[in-house]
C-alpha positions as CSV (number, residue, x, y, z in Angstrom):
1,M,1.9,-22.8,31.3
2,D,-1.8,-22.1,31.8
3,A,-4.7,-24.3,30.5
4,A,-5.1,-22.2,27.3
5,E,-1.4,-22.3,26.5
6,R,-1.3,-26.1,27.1
7,E,-4.3,-26.6,24.7
8,N,-2.7,-24.4,22.1
9,H,0.6,-26.3,22.4
10,A,-1.3,-29.6,22.0
11,A,-3.1,-28.3,18.9
12,M,0.2,-27.3,17.3
13,K,1.5,-30.9,17.9
14,R,-1.5,-32.4,16.1
15,W,-0.7,-30.9,12.7
16,S,2.4,-30.5,10.6
17,K,3.0,-28.2,7.6
18,D,4.4,-29.4,4.2
19,A,4.5,-27.4,1.0
20,K,3.2,-23.9,0.6
21,I,0.2,-23.9,-1.9
22,G,-0.9,-20.2,-1.8
23,E,0.1,-16.8,-0.5
24,G,-1.4,-13.4,-0.1
25,T,-0.6,-10.1,1.6
26,Y,-1.8,-11.2,5.0
27,A,-2.0,-15.0,4.8
28,V,-0.2,-18.1,3.6
29,V,-1.8,-21.5,2.9
30,Y,0.2,-24.7,3.4
31,R,-0.6,-28.3,2.6
32,G,-0.3,-30.2,5.8
33,R,-1.2,-33.4,7.6
34,Q,-2.5,-34.7,10.9
35,S,0.4,-36.1,12.8
36,S,-1.4,-39.1,14.2
37,T,-3.3,-40.3,11.1
38,G,-1.5,-38.7,8.1
39,R,-4.7,-37.1,6.9
40,Q,-4.1,-34.3,4.4
41,V,-5.3,-30.8,5.5
42,A,-4.8,-27.2,4.5
43,I,-3.3,-24.8,7.1
44,K,-4.1,-21.2,6.6
45,K,-1.5,-19.0,8.5
46,I,-2.7,-15.5,9.1
47,K,0.0,-13.0,9.9
48,V,-1.4,-11.2,12.9
49,G,1.5,-8.8,13.2
50,Q,0.6,-7.2,9.9
51,F,-2.4,-5.4,11.5
52,K,-2.0,-2.2,13.4
53,D,-4.7,-3.0,16.0
54,G,-4.1,-6.7,16.3
55,L,-6.1,-9.4,14.4
56,D,-8.1,-8.4,11.4
57,M,-11.9,-8.8,11.8
58,S,-12.3,-10.9,8.7
59,A,-10.0,-13.6,10.3
60,V,-12.2,-13.6,13.4
61,R,-15.3,-13.9,11.3
62,E,-13.9,-16.8,9.3
63,V,-13.1,-18.7,12.5
64,K,-16.5,-17.8,14.1
65,Y,-18.7,-18.9,11.2
66,L,-16.8,-22.0,10.3
67,R,-16.9,-23.1,14.0
68,E,-20.7,-22.8,13.8
69,L,-21.6,-24.0,10.3
70,K,-21.3,-27.8,10.0
71,H,-22.7,-29.0,6.7
72,P,-21.6,-31.4,3.9
73,N,-21.5,-28.5,1.5
74,V,-19.6,-26.0,3.7
75,I,-15.8,-26.4,4.2
76,E,-14.9,-27.9,7.6
77,L,-12.7,-26.1,10.1
78,L,-10.8,-28.8,11.9
79,D,-8.7,-26.8,14.4
80,V,-7.3,-23.4,15.3
81,F,-4.0,-22.6,17.0
82,S,-1.6,-19.7,17.3
83,S,2.2,-19.7,16.8
84,K,4.4,-16.7,17.5
85,Q,2.6,-13.8,15.7
86,N,0.4,-16.0,13.5
87,L,-3.1,-17.5,13.7
88,N,-3.4,-20.9,12.1
89,L,-6.7,-22.3,10.7
90,V,-6.7,-26.0,9.9
91,L,-9.2,-26.8,7.1
92,E,-10.1,-29.9,5.2
93,F,-7.9,-30.2,2.1
94,L,-9.7,-29.8,-1.2
95,E,-7.6,-29.9,-4.3
96,S,-9.8,-28.2,-6.9
97,D,-12.5,-25.5,-7.2
98,L,-15.4,-24.9,-9.6
99,E,-13.5,-22.2,-11.5
100,A,-10.8,-24.7,-12.4
101,V,-13.4,-27.2,-13.6
102,I,-15.2,-24.5,-15.7
103,K,-11.9,-23.4,-17.3
104,D,-10.8,-27.0,-18.1
105,R,-11.9,-27.2,-21.8
106,S,-11.3,-31.0,-21.8
107,N,-14.5,-31.3,-19.7
108,V,-17.9,-31.4,-21.4
109,F,-20.7,-30.3,-19.1
110,K,-24.1,-32.1,-19.2
111,P,-27.3,-30.4,-17.9
112,A,-27.3,-33.0,-15.1
113,D,-23.8,-31.9,-14.1
114,I,-24.8,-28.3,-13.8
115,K,-27.9,-29.2,-11.9
116,S,-25.8,-31.2,-9.4
117,W,-23.3,-28.3,-8.7
118,M,-26.3,-25.9,-8.4
119,A,-28.0,-28.2,-5.9
120,M,-24.9,-28.6,-3.7
121,T,-24.3,-24.8,-3.8
122,L,-27.9,-24.1,-2.8
123,R,-27.9,-26.7,0.0
124,G,-24.8,-25.1,1.5
125,L,-26.1,-21.6,1.1
126,E,-29.6,-22.4,2.4
127,F,-27.9,-23.8,5.6
128,C,-25.9,-20.5,6.0
129,H,-29.0,-18.4,5.4
130,R,-31.1,-20.5,7.7
131,N,-28.6,-19.8,10.4
132,F,-28.5,-16.0,9.7
133,V,-25.1,-15.9,7.9
134,L,-24.5,-14.0,4.7
135,H,-21.5,-15.3,2.7
136,R,-20.9,-12.1,0.7
137,D,-18.3,-13.5,-1.7
138,L,-19.8,-16.4,-3.7
139,K,-18.0,-17.1,-6.9
140,P,-16.6,-20.3,-8.6
141,N,-13.2,-19.7,-7.1
142,N,-14.8,-20.0,-3.6
143,L,-16.7,-23.2,-4.3
144,L,-14.2,-26.0,-3.7
145,I,-14.4,-29.6,-4.9
146,A,-13.6,-32.6,-2.8
147,A,-12.0,-35.8,-4.1
148,D,-15.5,-37.5,-4.0
149,G,-17.0,-34.7,-6.1
150,Q,-18.8,-32.9,-3.2
151,L,-18.9,-29.1,-3.6
152,K,-18.2,-27.0,-0.5
153,I,-18.6,-23.3,0.1
154,A,-15.3,-21.8,1.3
155,D,-13.7,-18.5,2.2
156,F,-15.9,-16.9,4.9
157,G,-13.6,-13.9,5.4
158,L,-16.3,-11.5,4.3
159,A,-19.3,-13.3,5.9
160,R,-21.4,-11.8,8.6
161,D,-24.5,-12.5,10.6
162,F,-27.7,-10.7,10.1
163,A,-30.8,-10.3,12.3
164,D,-31.8,-6.7,12.5
165,P,-33.1,-5.5,9.1
166,G,-32.3,-1.9,10.1
167,H,-28.6,-2.5,10.7
168,K,-26.2,-0.8,8.2
169,M,-23.7,-3.0,6.4
170,T,-20.9,-2.2,3.9
171,C,-21.7,-2.3,0.2
172,Q,-18.0,-3.0,-0.6
173,V,-18.4,-6.8,-0.6
174,I,-18.7,-9.5,-3.2
175,T,-16.3,-9.8,-6.2
176,R,-17.4,-7.3,-8.8
177,W,-18.6,-9.8,-11.5
178,Y,-20.9,-11.4,-8.9
179,R,-22.0,-8.3,-7.1
180,P,-25.7,-7.4,-7.3
181,P,-26.8,-3.9,-8.7
182,E,-28.1,-2.7,-5.3
183,L,-24.6,-2.9,-3.8
184,L,-23.1,-1.2,-6.9
185,F,-25.6,1.6,-6.2
186,G,-24.4,1.8,-2.6
187,C,-27.2,0.0,-0.7
188,R,-26.3,-0.4,3.0
189,F,-29.4,-2.4,4.1
190,Y,-29.6,-5.8,2.6
191,S,-30.1,-9.5,3.3
192,T,-29.8,-12.9,1.7
193,A,-30.8,-11.6,-1.8
194,V,-27.2,-10.4,-2.4
195,D,-25.9,-14.0,-2.2
196,I,-28.7,-15.2,-4.5
197,W,-27.7,-12.8,-7.2
198,S,-24.1,-14.3,-7.0
199,V,-25.6,-17.8,-7.4
200,G,-27.5,-16.6,-10.5
201,C,-24.2,-15.4,-12.0
202,I,-22.5,-18.7,-11.2
203,F,-25.5,-20.6,-12.8
204,A,-25.1,-18.6,-16.0
205,E,-21.3,-19.1,-16.0
206,L,-21.8,-22.9,-15.7
207,M,-24.0,-22.8,-18.8
208,L,-21.8,-20.4,-20.8
209,R,-18.4,-21.6,-19.6
210,V,-17.3,-17.9,-19.3
211,P,-18.3,-15.3,-16.7
212,Y,-21.7,-13.9,-17.6
213,L,-21.5,-10.3,-16.3
214,A,-17.8,-9.3,-16.4
215,G,-17.4,-5.5,-15.9
216,E,-14.1,-3.7,-15.8
217,S,-15.1,-1.2,-13.2
218,D,-18.1,-0.6,-11.0
219,M,-19.7,1.7,-13.6
220,D,-18.9,-0.7,-16.4
221,Q,-20.4,-3.5,-14.3
222,L,-23.7,-1.7,-14.1
223,K,-23.6,-1.2,-17.8
224,T,-22.8,-4.8,-18.4
225,I,-25.8,-5.9,-16.2
226,F,-28.2,-3.5,-17.8
227,R,-27.1,-4.5,-21.3
228,A,-27.7,-8.1,-20.5
229,L,-31.0,-7.7,-18.5
230,G,-32.3,-4.4,-19.6
231,T,-32.3,-1.1,-17.7
232,P,-34.7,-1.4,-14.7
233,T,-37.8,0.8,-14.4
234,E,-39.2,2.2,-11.2
235,Q,-42.0,-0.4,-11.6
236,E,-39.6,-3.3,-11.8
237,W,-37.4,-2.0,-9.0
238,P,-39.2,0.5,-6.8
239,G,-36.9,3.0,-5.0
240,H,-33.6,2.1,-6.8
241,T,-33.2,5.7,-8.0
242,S,-33.0,6.8,-4.4
243,L,-30.0,4.6,-3.5
244,P,-26.9,6.5,-2.3
245,H,-24.7,5.9,-5.4
246,Y,-27.4,5.9,-8.1
247,V,-26.4,7.3,-11.4
248,V,-28.1,7.1,-14.8
249,V,-26.2,4.5,-16.7
250,G,-28.1,4.2,-19.9
251,N,-31.4,3.0,-21.4
252,F,-30.9,-0.6,-22.6
253,P,-33.8,-2.8,-23.8
254,K,-34.7,-6.0,-22.1
255,S,-33.5,-9.1,-24.0
256,P,-35.1,-12.5,-23.3
257,L,-32.6,-14.9,-21.6
258,Q,-33.5,-17.6,-24.1
259,F,-31.6,-15.6,-26.8
260,L,-28.2,-16.3,-25.1
261,F,-28.9,-19.5,-23.2
262,T,-30.2,-21.3,-26.2
263,A,-29.5,-24.8,-24.9
264,A,-31.1,-24.3,-21.5
265,S,-34.4,-25.8,-20.6
266,A,-37.5,-23.7,-19.9
267,D,-37.2,-24.6,-16.2
268,A,-33.5,-23.6,-16.1
269,I,-34.3,-20.2,-17.7
270,D,-37.1,-19.6,-15.3
271,L,-34.9,-20.3,-12.3
272,L,-32.1,-18.1,-13.7
273,S,-34.6,-15.3,-14.2
274,K,-35.7,-15.6,-10.5
275,F,-32.0,-15.4,-9.3
276,L,-31.4,-12.2,-11.4
277,I,-34.5,-10.2,-10.5
278,Y,-33.5,-6.5,-9.8
279,E,-35.9,-6.0,-6.9
280,P,-34.0,-7.8,-4.0
281,R,-37.2,-8.7,-2.1
282,R,-38.6,-10.5,-5.1
283,R,-35.5,-12.7,-5.7
284,I,-36.0,-16.4,-5.0
285,S,-34.6,-17.7,-1.7
286,A,-32.1,-20.6,-1.6
287,K,-34.8,-22.8,0.0
288,D,-37.4,-22.0,-2.7
289,A,-34.8,-22.6,-5.4
290,L,-34.2,-26.1,-4.1
291,Y,-37.9,-26.8,-4.5
292,H,-38.1,-25.2,-8.0
293,P,-39.3,-27.5,-10.8
294,Y,-35.8,-27.3,-12.4
295,M,-34.5,-29.4,-9.5
296,F,-37.1,-32.2,-10.0
297,S,-37.3,-32.3,-13.8
298,L,-35.2,-34.7,-16.0
299,P,-32.4,-35.2,-16.1
300,Y,-31.8,-35.7,-12.4
301,P,-28.5,-34.3,-10.9
302,T,-25.4,-36.3,-11.6
303,H,-24.0,-38.1,-8.6
304,P,-21.1,-36.1,-7.2
305,S,-18.6,-38.9,-7.7
306,K,-19.3,-38.9,-11.5
307,L,-19.0,-35.1,-12.0
308,P,-16.3,-33.7,-14.3
309,K,-13.1,-32.8,-12.5
310,A,-10.2,-30.5,-13.4
311,S,-7.6,-32.5,-15.3
312,A,-4.7,-30.9,-13.4
313,P,-4.4,-30.1,-9.7
314,M,-5.7,-26.6,-8.8
315,Q,-3.1,-23.9,-9.1
316,P,-2.0,-22.2,-5.8
317,R,-4.8,-19.9,-4.6
318,P,-3.8,-16.4,-3.8
319,V,-5.0,-15.8,-0.2
320,H,-6.3,-12.3,0.7
321,I,-7.6,-11.2,4.1
322,E,-10.0,-8.5,3.0
323,E,-10.2,-5.2,4.8
324,T,-13.3,-5.0,7.0
325,E,-16.3,-2.8,6.6
326,G,-15.1,-0.8,9.6
327,Q,-12.1,0.2,7.6
328,G,-14.4,1.1,4.6
329,A,-12.1,-0.5,2.0
330,A,-13.0,-1.8,-1.4
331,L,-13.0,-5.5,-2.0
332,S,-9.6,-6.8,-3.2
333,A,-9.5,-8.7,-6.5
334,K,-8.8,-12.4,-6.0
335,A,-7.0,-14.7,-8.6
336,T,-10.8,-18.1,-7.4
337,K,-28.5,-37.8,-9.0
338,R,-30.5,-36.4,-6.5
339,K,-34.0,-38.0,-6.9
340,A,-37.0,-35.8,-6.7
341,S,-38.2,-37.4,-3.5
342,E,-35.1,-36.7,-1.6
343,D,-35.0,-34.0,1.1
344,P,-32.8,-31.1,-0.1
345,F,-31.9,-30.3,3.5
346,E,-30.7,-33.7,4.5
347,N,-27.6,-34.0,6.7
348,S,-27.9,-30.5,8.0
349,K,-28.6,-29.5,11.6
350,P,-29.7,-26.0,12.7
351,V,-27.1,-23.9,14.6
352,S,-28.2,-22.5,17.9
353,R,-26.7,-19.0,18.0
354,R,-27.2,-15.9,20.0
355,L,-28.6,-13.1,17.8
356,E,-27.3,-9.7,18.5
357,F,-29.9,-7.1,17.7
């Protein structure tokens, strides 16, 4: 047995699997525990043998980025080991997700609660973007909630690094309801703004308690967006009519956000409008959003330990290993009191990474 095999064997001994808590086409998730301490973990078993050319690229990406990204608001990868024809990812165990909390009608959300969830999401996302990683599938189902109330960004199967602005990327990413219009129009050159649009949709969903822009197809998604925000003009979004999949969807008037979000503060409406700007280069960044007046106005964010929780444990999460951009496949559907003086980037350290131009 060589050194690599010995280390892999030792890793297998460190963890034990208990009950299955989720299953998809290419992966199964188990509740497990650390053999020496009894600590609960989640073990994601990826079926390597299912892929014609070996391991799927999305599994490699998930391991790569979670190895690099260490932050209180990003799920922690504890270990990786292989067994037979399977790759096993050992992740911290988180019982609930933001989608379950939103759907639990026994919960009453206060403005301070929404502000806390938004602050934690933006802190985790800012750390990813600062280290040149796009998540590309942000939605409530992928924002997991720890026992102490901390929100953590999870599921990096569609993530990728970015450095060269001229490098083509697939537009078939991000679950449809949270996908920005430039991707729906086939844009292949994009950056952090695609994640910011998703955050805006999540922000709106927290205030409405239902998905804000829920289309039934890509075309219907565009119509839904334009009905809500108005059809963009060439002045509002220069060049969008030249995107590869551009089609004329309809001419819808712009309706002020205040008409729907009647209980939201002026600062909340202003931040939401900056998340949902059509022109990607004008969308607010995660860093600037953390310094927006909304974050510093009363009421201050609720402490994570006092946030509403789902009344019942999270239902098993279907696990999908998405086809990669090299395969050109569409995204599969998936069943997913900070004071003003505090530093929004506390507890985060930059990642030193080699950028591939």
